[in-house]
C-alpha positions as CSV (number, residue, x, y, z in Angstrom):
1,M,124.5,188.4,136.7
2,K,123.5,184.9,137.6
3,R,123.5,181.5,135.8
4,T,122.2,178.1,136.5
5,S,125.6,176.6,137.1
6,S,128.3,176.7,139.7
7,L,130.7,177.6,136.9
8,P,130.1,180.1,134.1
9,L,130.4,179.4,130.4
10,A,133.1,182.1,130.4
11,A,135.2,179.6,132.3
12,L,136.1,178.4,128.8
13,V,137.2,181.8,127.7
14,V,137.2,184.2,130.7
15,G,135.0,187.2,129.9
16,A,134.0,186.0,126.5
17,F,130.3,185.2,127.1
18,G,129.0,188.3,128.8
19,C,129.0,188.3,132.5
20,V,130.7,185.8,134.8
21,T,127.9,185.2,137.1
22,A,126.6,183.5,140.2
23,P,124.2,180.6,140.1
24,E,120.8,181.7,138.7
25,P,117.8,181.2,141.0
26,D,115.5,178.4,139.9
27,D,112.5,180.7,140.0
28,D,113.7,183.3,137.5
29,V,111.1,184.7,135.1
30,Y,111.4,184.2,131.4
31,D,109.1,183.9,128.3
32,D,111.2,181.5,126.2
33,T,114.4,179.4,126.2
34,V,116.9,179.6,123.3
35,Y,119.6,177.1,122.8
36,V,122.8,178.2,121.1
37,D,126.0,176.6,120.1
38,E,128.7,177.9,122.4
39,D,131.3,178.1,119.6
40,D,129.0,180.0,117.4
41,A,128.2,182.4,120.3
42,F,131.9,183.1,120.8
43,D,132.5,183.6,117.1
44,E,129.5,186.0,116.9
45,G,130.9,188.0,119.8
46,K,134.4,188.2,118.2
47,A,132.9,189.3,114.9
48,D,130.9,192.1,116.6
49,G,134.1,193.6,117.9
50,L,133.1,194.3,121.5
51,A,133.6,198.0,121.2
52,R,135.4,199.4,124.3
53,T,133.7,202.0,126.4
54,A,134.8,205.5,125.6
55,P,136.3,207.6,128.5
56,C,133.7,209.2,130.6
57,A,132.6,212.8,130.5
58,P,130.2,214.4,133.0
59,T,126.6,214.4,131.9
60,G,123.3,215.6,133.4
61,T,122.7,212.1,134.9
62,L,126.1,210.5,135.5
63,S,129.2,211.8,137.2
64,V,132.6,210.8,135.8
65,S,133.1,208.5,138.8
66,A,129.7,206.8,138.4
67,C,130.2,206.4,134.7
68,A,133.7,204.9,135.3
69,L,132.4,202.5,137.9
70,L,129.6,201.3,135.6
71,G,132.1,200.9,132.8
72,T,134.4,198.9,135.0
73,I,131.6,196.6,135.9
74,A,130.7,196.2,132.2
75,F,134.4,195.5,131.5
76,A,134.4,192.7,134.1
77,E,131.1,191.4,132.8
78,G,132.5,191.2,129.2
79,T,129.8,193.5,127.6
80,H,131.9,196.6,127.4
81,A,129.9,199.3,125.6
82,H,127.1,196.9,124.5
83,Y,123.6,197.4,126.0
84,D,121.9,194.9,123.6
85,Y,123.5,191.5,124.6
86,T,122.0,188.6,126.4
87,F,124.1,185.9,127.9
88,A,126.3,184.2,125.2
89,Y,126.5,187.3,123.0
90,R,122.9,187.0,121.6
91,K,121.6,190.4,120.5
92,F,118.2,191.7,121.2
93,S,116.5,194.4,119.2
94,S,113.8,195.9,121.4
95,F,114.5,198.0,124.5
96,N,110.8,198.2,125.5
97,D,111.4,195.7,128.3
98,H,113.9,193.2,129.5
99,P,114.1,190.6,126.8
100,R,113.1,187.8,129.2
101,L,114.9,185.1,127.3
102,R,116.6,182.2,128.9
103,I,119.7,181.6,126.8
104,C,121.4,178.2,127.1
105,A,124.9,177.6,125.6
106,G,126.5,174.3,126.4
107,S,125.5,173.4,129.9
108,Y,124.9,176.9,131.1
109,C,121.7,179.0,131.0
110,S,120.9,182.5,132.0
111,T,118.3,185.3,131.5
112,A,121.1,187.9,132.0
113,A,120.7,190.7,129.6
114,G,122.0,194.2,128.9
115,R,125.3,195.9,129.6
116,Y,125.1,194.9,133.3
117,Q,123.7,191.4,132.6
118,I,120.7,191.9,134.8
119,L,118.5,188.8,135.3
120,S,114.8,189.0,134.4
121,K,113.8,188.4,138.1
122,T,116.2,191.1,139.3
123,W,114.9,193.5,136.8
124,N,111.4,193.0,138.0
125,G,112.5,193.7,141.6
126,I,114.4,196.9,140.8
127,R,112.6,198.4,137.8
128,G,110.3,200.6,139.8
129,S,109.3,203.6,137.7
130,L,111.9,202.9,135.0
131,P,109.9,203.0,131.7
132,D,111.9,200.6,129.6
133,F,115.2,198.7,129.2
134,T,117.0,201.4,127.2
135,P,120.6,202.2,128.0
136,A,119.6,205.0,130.3
137,S,117.3,202.7,132.3
138,Q,119.9,200.0,132.5
139,D,122.4,202.6,133.9
140,Q,119.9,203.7,136.5
141,A,119.0,200.1,137.4
142,A,122.7,199.3,137.9
143,I,123.1,202.3,140.1
144,K,120.2,201.0,142.2
145,L,121.9,197.7,142.6
146,I,125.2,199.4,143.5
147,R,123.6,201.5,146.2
148,A,121.6,198.5,147.5
149,R,124.9,196.8,148.1
150,G,126.0,199.8,150.3
151,V,128.2,201.8,147.8
152,M,126.9,205.3,148.5
153,N,130.0,207.2,147.3
154,I,129.4,206.3,143.6
155,D,129.9,209.9,142.6
156,T,133.1,210.5,144.4
157,I,135.3,207.3,144.0
158,D,138.7,208.6,143.3
159,T,141.4,206.3,144.7
160,R,142.4,202.6,144.4
161,A,141.4,202.1,148.0
162,E,137.9,203.5,147.4
163,L,137.4,201.3,144.4
164,D,138.7,198.3,146.3
165,T,136.1,199.0,149.0
166,A,133.3,199.3,146.4
167,I,134.2,196.1,144.6
168,R,134.2,194.2,147.8
169,K,130.6,195.2,148.4
170,L,129.6,194.5,144.8
171,N,131.2,191.1,144.2
172,R,128.0,189.3,145.4
173,E,126.0,191.1,142.8
174,W,128.5,190.6,139.9
175,A,130.5,187.4,140.2
176,S,133.1,188.6,137.7
177,L,134.5,190.9,140.4
178,P,137.4,189.9,142.6
179,G,136.6,188.3,145.9
180,S,133.3,186.9,144.6
181,P,132.2,183.9,146.7
182,Y,130.8,181.9,143.8
183,G,133.9,180.1,142.8
184,Q,133.9,181.4,139.3
185,P,136.7,183.2,137.2
186,T,137.2,186.8,138.3
187,H,139.2,189.7,137.1
188,A,142.2,190.9,139.1
189,M,141.7,194.1,141.0
190,S,144.7,195.6,139.2
191,R,142.9,195.2,135.8
192,L,139.8,196.8,137.2
193,W,141.7,199.8,138.6
194,T,143.5,200.2,135.2
195,E,140.1,200.3,133.5
196,F,138.6,202.6,136.0
197,Q,141.5,205.0,135.5
198,R,141.2,204.8,131.7
199,L,137.5,205.5,131.9
200,S,137.8,208.4,134.3
201,A,140.8,209.8,132.2
202,R,143.2,209.7,135.1
């Protein structure tokens, strides 16, 4: 979600390094810093294939609309269906907790992790009773962030206008979204609407 620079590493290849994020707060919480070569990180991501998110089906916890919105955010962030990425395509293996690693590639650093590239500090603030950093917990944390930004119709978004309204509220949380004020590369709304439609099987 946020990085320690006014421009994302993904400015080199838009969407290639996980999320396109806003500047990371200086007081973010992390256990260790890992330095990676930005070219190697990109090659690793390409080799992994970046599996696209499958179209949504209603489940006991997520409506089709909520699933499609989450998938659209993941599309913008560059993680697609992957819940096990930190910034710069580094994989983590344990879902017991946020990995709390500060990854630096080139001149950019971030603790962003998971499908929605949640910062360690942000995770501490929204985790609440969530027991771990599993995909289900990441989904619920993202929904908390979405609702905290005033998007209350997450289960009923159906039109381009409704998605536009939601994205305008969320572009301060995810700087890859159009209209973000952080001066970083963003996706066009038309691309996000196309992805939302694909995920919701419209």
